[in-house]
C-alpha positions as CSV (number, residue, x, y, z in Angstrom):
1,M,-4.8,30.2,-7.0
2,S,-2.4,27.4,-6.4
3,Y,-0.9,29.4,-3.6
4,L,-4.3,29.4,-1.9
5,L,-4.7,25.7,-2.3
6,W,-1.2,25.2,-0.8
7,V,-2.2,27.3,2.2
8,L,-5.4,25.2,2.6
9,T,-3.3,22.1,2.9
10,L,-1.5,23.6,5.9
11,M,-4.7,24.4,7.7
12,P,-6.2,21.8,10.1
13,D,-9.1,19.8,8.6
14,T,-11.4,20.8,11.4
15,F,-10.9,24.5,10.6
16,I,-11.9,23.9,7.0
17,V,-14.9,21.8,7.9
18,W,-16.1,24.5,10.4
19,F,-15.7,27.2,7.7
20,V,-17.8,25.2,5.2
21,N,-20.5,24.5,7.8
22,I,-20.6,28.2,8.7
23,L,-21.0,29.1,5.1
24,L,-23.9,26.7,4.7
25,L,-25.5,28.0,7.9
26,L,-25.0,31.6,6.8
27,G,-26.6,30.9,3.4
28,V,-29.6,29.2,5.0
29,I,-30.1,31.9,7.6
30,G,-29.7,34.6,5.0
31,I,-32.4,33.1,2.8
32,V,-34.8,32.7,5.7
33,V,-34.1,36.2,6.9
34,S,-34.6,37.6,3.4
35,F,-38.2,36.2,3.4
36,F,-39.0,37.9,6.7
37,V,-37.4,41.2,5.7
38,K,-40.3,42.1,3.4
39,F,-42.4,42.9,6.5
40,I,-39.9,45.6,7.7
41,P,-40.4,48.6,5.5
42,I,-36.9,50.2,6.1
43,V,-34.9,47.1,5.4
44,N,-37.2,45.9,2.6
45,T,-35.0,47.6,-0.1
46,Y,-32.1,45.3,0.8
47,R,-34.2,42.1,0.4
48,L,-33.1,41.2,-3.1
49,P,-29.3,41.7,-2.6
50,L,-29.6,39.7,0.7
51,Q,-31.4,36.9,-1.2
52,I,-28.8,36.8,-4.0
53,G,-25.9,37.0,-1.6
54,S,-27.4,34.3,0.6
55,V,-28.0,32.0,-2.4
56,I,-24.4,32.6,-3.5
57,V,-23.0,31.8,-0.1
58,L,-25.2,28.7,0.2
59,M,-24.0,27.5,-3.2
60,C,-20.4,28.1,-2.3
61,G,-20.9,26.1,0.9
62,I,-22.6,23.2,-0.9
63,Y,-19.7,23.2,-3.5
64,F,-17.0,23.2,-0.8
65,Q,-18.9,20.5,1.2
66,G,-18.8,18.4,-2.0
67,G,-15.0,19.0,-2.2
68,I,-14.5,18.0,1.4
69,D,-16.5,14.8,0.9
70,T,-14.5,14.0,-2.2
71,E,-11.2,14.6,-0.5
72,Q,-12.3,12.4,2.4
73,K,-13.2,9.6,0.0
74,W,-9.7,9.8,-1.6
75,R,-8.0,9.9,1.8
76,D,-10.0,6.7,2.8
77,R,-8.9,5.0,-0.4
78,V,-5.3,6.0,0.2
79,A,-5.5,4.6,3.8
80,E,-7.0,1.4,2.4
81,A,-4.2,1.1,-0.2
82,E,-1.6,1.7,2.5
83,A,-3.1,-1.0,4.6
84,K,-3.0,-3.4,1.7
85,V,0.6,-2.5,1.0
86,A,1.6,-3.0,4.6
87,E,-0.2,-6.4,4.6
88,A,1.6,-7.4,1.3
89,E,4.9,-6.4,2.8
90,E,4.3,-8.5,5.9
91,K,3.4,-11.5,3.7
92,S,6.5,-10.8,1.6
93,K,8.7,-10.9,4.6
94,K,7.2,-14.2,5.7
95,T,7.5,-15.7,2.3
96,N,11.1,-14.5,2.0
97,T,11.9,-16.2,5.3
98,I,10.4,-19.4,4.1
99,I,12.3,-19.3,0.8
100,K,15.6,-18.5,2.6
101,T,15.0,-21.5,4.9
102,K,14.3,-23.8,2.0
103,I,17.4,-22.6,0.1
104,V,19.6,-23.1,3.1
105,E,18.2,-26.6,3.6
106,K,18.7,-27.4,0.0
107,I,22.3,-26.1,0.0
108,K,23.0,-28.2,3.2
109,L,21.5,-31.3,1.5
110,V,23.7,-30.8,-1.6
111,K,26.8,-30.4,0.6
112,D,25.9,-33.5,2.5
113,V,25.6,-35.4,-0.8
114,Q,28.9,-34.0,-1.9
115,V,30.5,-35.2,1.4
116,V,29.0,-38.7,0.9
117,V,30.3,-38.9,-2.7
118,Q,33.8,-37.7,-1.6
119,E,33.9,-40.3,1.1
120,K,32.9,-43.0,-1.4
121,I,35.7,-41.9,-3.8
122,V,38.2,-42.0,-0.9
123,E,36.9,-45.4,0.0
124,K,37.3,-46.8,-3.5
125,E,40.5,-44.8,-4.2
126,K,42.8,-47.9,-4.3
127,I,40.5,-49.7,-6.7
128,I,40.1,-46.6,-9.0
129,D,43.9,-45.9,-9.1
130,A,45.1,-49.6,-9.3
131,E,45.2,-49.8,-13.1
132,C,44.9,-46.2,-14.1
133,K,41.6,-47.0,-15.7
134,V,38.3,-45.7,-14.8
135,A,36.8,-48.4,-12.7
136,P,33.1,-49.2,-12.8
137,E,32.8,-48.2,-9.2
138,A,34.0,-44.7,-10.0
139,V,31.5,-44.5,-12.8
140,D,28.7,-45.7,-10.5
141,I,29.7,-43.1,-7.9
142,L,29.8,-40.3,-10.4
143,N,26.5,-41.4,-12.0
144,E,24.9,-41.5,-8.5
145,A,26.2,-38.0,-7.8
146,A,25.0,-36.7,-11.1
147,K,21.4,-38.0,-10.4
148,N,21.3,-36.0,-7.2
149,S,19.7,-39.0,-5.6
150,G,20.0,-37.4,-2.2
151,V,18.5,-34.1,-3.2
152,K,14.8,-33.5,-2.8
153,K,13.2,-31.0,-5.2
């Protein structure tokens, strides 16, 4: 049975839809014909098997039509979910670009602050090294650097 379902997935959808519609049409035509067969004496003996067969064919057609409708609904849901995923991926790319830009800017700002602190240390180098003590200027510079006063969060 699973082999049959696998073969059905290889068939074009239009072929399956045509097949189901033909089953429905044959079932309806068979039922209508079976009611008019009772007026023909020679074929009247085949009336009951024709009615039973037509009802069976019609029921199979209705069942398969329900299966096709269900399959189409699932395909529509899958297409909708794929569209949402594609939209989310696009938003993710944009957000990642924004985040990368912010990180690069923050790193640049931190490096700029480091350069300023290093320049201040070089500027006050003679005062800092004069007595081999930690001068208040060095402490101020390091405190200022520790506060990240130039870095915006």
